N, C-alpha and C positions, 0 to 999 in steps of 0.2 A: 504494500500500500504506500503510495507516494505521500510524503509530508505535505501538509496544507500551508500555503503562504497566506498569512493573515495581514490585514491592513491595520496599522496602528493609528496613523493620522497623516493626512496629506500624502506625501510621497514615501513615507516611512513604512517598511514592511518587516515582518518577522517570520521565521520558519524554524521549526524544531528539527534538529538533526541527531541521528544516533549512529554509533559505530560499534560493531561487535569486536570485543577484545580478542576473540578467537581469530577474526580476520586480521587484526593488527599483529597478533603473534605470528601468524603464518607469513605475513609480509616481513616481519623482523627476522625470522629464521632464514627466509630466502635471501635476505640482504646479507646476513651474517655469513652464509655459505659463499656468497659471491665475494665478500671481503676476504674471507679466509684463503682464497686462491692466490691472493697477491699481498696479503698483510705481511709486514716485516716486523718481527719481534725478536729482540736479542736472545740468542740461544736456540732459535728454531728456524728451520728452512721454510721458505715460502710454501704455503699449502699444508704445513704440518703444525700450525699453531692450534692448541686445544680450543675447542669451542667455548669452554667455560671461561678461559682467559679472554677470548674475544668479547664474550658477553660482558665481562667486567669493564673492559677498556672502551668498547664501542657501543654496547647495548643501549645505554641511555640516549645517546644522540640518534641512533637508528630508530629507536622506538618513538622518539619525539617526531622525527620526520615522517614515520609511518602513520602516526595519528593525524598529523597535519594533512598528509596525502589523502587519507581516508575521509576526513572531514571535508576537505576541499572537493573531493569527488562527489560526496553526498550533497554538498551545497550546489554543485554544478548540475547534478541530476534533478534536484528540486526546482532549480531555476528554469531549466529547459522544459520540464513538465508543466510549469506554471506559465511559461511563455512571456516572461518579463525581462526587461533590460536593466541590469544592475548599474547604478551610478556610484562609483567609489568602491572602497573595500568594505566588506561586512565586519561588524563588531561581534565577536563571539564571547559568550559567557556560559559557564557550565550550568547544567540543570541538575540539581541535587535531590529533588524529591520526585518520587514516582518513576524512578529509572530502574529497569530490570537488572538483575545480577549479570555481571560480566558484559555490561554495556556502558559505553560512554555516551552521554547525551549533552547537547548544547543548544542554546538559542542563538541563532544568527540574526542580528538586526541590521538592516541595510536600507538604502534608498533606491528608488527606480527612476528612470527617465520619465519626464512628463509627456503627456500627449500634447503636442504642439499644434495649435490651430493657427493656420495662416490667416492673418487679418485681411480685411477687405481693403485691398490696395487703392481702390478708388477714393477712399476717405482720407488718404495720407496727403499732407500738404508739404511740398518740397520746394526749396529755393534752388534754382539752377544758376550757378555763377556764370556770368558772361563778361568778358573783357575784350574790348576792341583793340586791334593792332593796326595802326596806321603810320603815316610818315612821321608824325610827331614822336611816336614811341620808338621808331627806328632811330630818329635823330637823337633822342635822349640817351639811347643805348650807345650810340657812336660817341656822344659827348663823354659818357662815363669811361669808355675805352680810351679816349684821348687823355682824360684826366689821370687815368692809371699810368699813362706813359709820359706824364708831364716832366719837364726839366725845370729846375728852379734857378731864378736869377735874382741876385741880391738887390734889394730896393731899400737901402738903409735911410734914404731921405724921407720916407713916408711912414705913416702909422700902420700898424699891423691890422689886417682885416681877415675875415674868414677865407679859408682856402690858401692863405699864405703858410709857408713853412717857417716857423720861428725857432731860433736857437737861444736858450737862456740858461742861466744858473739859478737854482732855487734851493732854499733851505727852509724846512718847516720845524716848528716846535709845538708841543702841547704842554700847557702850563709852564712854559719857559724851558722845557726839556726836549732836546732833539729826539727823534724816533727813527727806527729802522725804515729805510726806504724814503725818508723825508728830505734827502739832500742829493743833488746831482749838479755836475758842471757841464756846460756846453751840451745841454739836453735838447735834441730836436724833435718837433712834432708838427703836424699840420692842423691848423685851427679849423674847427668845424667838423672834425671826423669823430669826435667823442672819445678820443684816447685819454684825455684828462677829464677830471670832474668839471661839470658845467661852470661852477663858480671860479675855478682856476682859469679856464679858457676865457671867461668873460672879463677877468681882470687883465689878461694879456691884450685883448682887442683894444686898439687905440694907442698902445704904447709904441715908442720909437726906440731905435738903437741907442743904448746908453741910459735909457730910463730905468729907474728902480722903483719898486712898489711893494708895500706891505699890506696884507689883507687877510681876513679870516676865511677858512674853508670848513664847512660842516660835513664830516664824513657820514655817509648813510649808515643806518643801524645794521643793514645786511652787507656792509662792505667786506670784501674778502679778507682784509687784514684785521684779525680780532683785536689787536692791541690798539687800533685807532677807530674801530667801528663805533659810530654814534658819538664820537668826540669832535670838538672844534679845535682845529690847528691854526696857527698863525704862520703864513708863508711870507718870505722875502724873496723877490725875484729881480734879476737884472737881465735886461734884454740885450743879446749879443748880435743877433742878425735877424733881418726880415727878408724873406725870399719869396718872390712872386712866381706862381706857376706859369710856365710857357708851354702851351699845348702844341703837340705836333700837328703839322698841316695835314689836311685830308687829301693825301696824294698817293702816288704809286708806292712810295717807300712805306707809308703807313699801312697800306693794304698788304704789302709783303710781310710786314712785321706781325700781321695777324694770320699769316698762313695762306694768303691769296698769292700763289706763286707768280701769276702773271702781272700782279700789281694793278688789276682792273678794279677800279672803284665801284662800278655798277654791279659787278659780280660780288664784290665784298658786301655791298648793301643788301643784295638779294640773299646772300648767305646769312647775314645778320637777321634779316626779316624772318627767314625760315627757322633759325634757331629760336628767335623770340616766340614765334607762333607755336613751335613744339613745346617750349617751356610754359607758355600761357595755357596751352591745352592740358598739360599735366596738372598745373596748379588749379585751374578752374574745375577740372575733373575731381581733384582731391577735395576741393571745397564742396562740390555738389555731392560727392560720395558721403562726406560727413553729414550733410543735411539728410540724405537718404537713411543713413544708419541711425541718426537721432530719431527720425520719424518711425522707423521700424521698432526701435527699443520702446518708444512711447506706446506703440500699438500692441506690443507683446504682453498679453495678459495671461500668464500661466506661472504656476509654481516652478521653482528650480531647486535641484538638490543642494542641500547645505554642504555636502561633501565636495561637490564640484567647486563651490565658492571658496571653500577652505583650500582646496588644491590650487586654484588659480591665485589666491592670495599668497600662498607660499611661493609660487612661481614668480610673482611680482617682487617678493622679498629677495629671491635669488638674483633677479634682474637688477634690482637696486644695488645689491652688493657688487655685482660685476661693473656697474656704472661707476660706483665709488672707487673701485680698484683702478679702473681706467683713468680716473681723475687723479690717481696717486694718493688717495687717502690711506694712511698706513694701517689702520685697524679696521678696515672694511669687513674682514671676515668675522670679527668678534663684536663689533659695535651693535647695540640693541636696535633692531628695526621691527617694531610691532606689526604683525601680519594684519591686525584689524584696521590699520591705517589704509589698507588697500581693499577693504571689503566692498565699498561702493563701486570702485572700478572693476573689481573681480565679478561682482553680481552683474554689472552691465555687460561685460565681455562674455560671460557664460550665457546670459539670456540671449544676447545677439547671436552668439555662435549657434545655439540650438535653433533659433528661428531661421537663420541663414541656411543652415543645413537642410531644414525642412523645405524652404523655398526653392533651393537648388534642385532638390529631388522632385518636388511637386511640379516645377516648370521646366525641368530638364535643362538646367543652365550650365552644365559642366563645360569646361573649356575644350574646344575642338582643336585637333592638331594644327589645322590651317590658321586658327586664331593665334595659337601660341607662336607659330613661326612668324606671322605678321607682326606680333608685338616685339619679338626679338629683333626683327629687321628695323623696327622703329627705334629700339634702343641703339642698335648698331649705327644708325644714321648720325648719331651725335658724336661719333668718334672718327679719328683720322683713318683707322684701319678697320672698316666695318666687317670685312671677312673674318678677321681674328675674333671679333666680338661674337659673331654668329657661331663660330666654331666653339668658343668658350662655353656658350649656353647649350648648343645642340649636342656636344660630346659628353655632357655630364647629366645624369638623371636628376640629381638633387637640384642643380641649377635650373633645369627645365621645370621642375616642380614648383620652384619659386615663381616662375613666370606664369605657370598654370594657375597658381593662386591669385595672381593679379588679374588675369583674364577672367577668372570665375567671378571675382568681385565686380569687374566691369560689366560682365553679363548681367549680374544681379541688379546693378545700378540702372542699366538701360531698360531692364524688364520693369523695374518700379517706375521709372520716368515715363514709360509708355502707357502706364495705367493710372498713375496718381495725378493729383491736382498740382501742376507745376507752374511756378511763377519765376520768370527770369529776373535775376538780381544783377544789376549792372555794378561791377566792382572796378574801381579806378585802377589803371595800370600800375601806378606807384604802390598802391595798397596790396595788390595781388603779388607783386614782385618783392614786397617787404622793404621798399625804399622810401616809403612815405615819411 
C-alpha cells in the first residue's frame, strides 16, 4: 500500500515513510562483502579481512548510508505515486509511536511547486522605451570622441572654466590635522568630469595661475575613505596651470584614428550611426524588458515555496561575497551578510522564474537555432573580427546556452508586447545613454 501524501497548509505536504530493518541489513551485508574484496587492513591480505572486523570499522557508516538510501527511495516512490513536484529538500523527523518492530518510520515534510496560472496578458500595461537616433545624436557622439582625443594647450592668462585641465597643489586638514590622501603636488584633472568632489571643483573654477584659495569641503557620509567620511576638511590650493582642450579636426586623420582605414569621413559617420543604433536598440530593449517583467510579477498571483526563496536568498549571499572579493574586501568570506536582506529580491526572482517558465511552455517561446545564430551575428557585428566572435559562441555549448537564454527572454518580451496594452515612452538620448 502506497503512503498517502497529506496537505498541511498551502504548498506544504507530509508523507509517512517506513523502512524495514531487514532490508537495511541485507543492503549493509552486501556492501560489506563488496568492501571486503578491496579493504586494506594491516596484517591481512586484500579479501581476507574478517567480516567482524569490517563490521566494527565500516559498519556504522555503511548502515547510515543504507538507511538514507532506503528512505530516499521510499520518498521517491511516494512522490511518483502521488504525482507531485517537490520544491527543495524534504525535512525528515523520526516517528516514535505506533511503529512496528524492526521498522524505521519517518515523517517527511516538504513543499510542492504551485500551479501557475498564466495571467490575462491583455490586462498588462507596458511602457515600451523609444529613443530616436538622428544627426544630432551622431554629432554629439562625434563630439565626445573628439573630446576623448583632445590635446591641451596652456592658457595661463585666463581663469579656469569647465573642461579645462588644471594642475594644482593642494593640502587638506581636518580640525587642523593633515589626513591621508589630503595632500598632492602638481595634481592634474579636468574640470567638469566629476573626478573631484563638487565643492572642490567649484572652488577651482574662476581661478588663474598663481592664485591661492582656502575653502571648506564637506565629505559625504558614504565617502569611500572612512577616516574622512561625513567630516568637513579645510583645503588650501595653489593653481599651477590652466590648459584649454584643443579638439582634433574632423578629417581623414581623425577617421583613421578610429579605425576607418580609408580615412573616409562619410563612412566613419555611417559606422558611428550604426553603432549608436545597435546600442540604443539594446538599451531600449532592456528598459522595455524591465517594464514587461515588472508587469508580469505584479500579475503573478500564486503561492511560492519558502524553500525556493531561502535557496535563492543564499545564492544572493554567495553572489554578494564574490562581488566583495572582486572589490578587494579582505574579509569577504567571513563578514556577516544576513540572507533575509535578500528575501524580497529572492521572492521576486522565484515568482518571475516560475511564471516565465510556464509562459514559455504555454506559448512555445523556446529559442530556435536560427534565432540564436542571428543574435550571435548581431553580437559579432560590434567587433573588428566578427568571424572569431561567431566561432567563440558556436564552438562552445555553454556559451550558446547563454545566448539561448537571451533569445528566450526576447521571445517572451515580444509575445507580451503583442498582446498587452503598450504605451510608447519617449526616452531622451542622453538619458538612455547615461550621459544626462
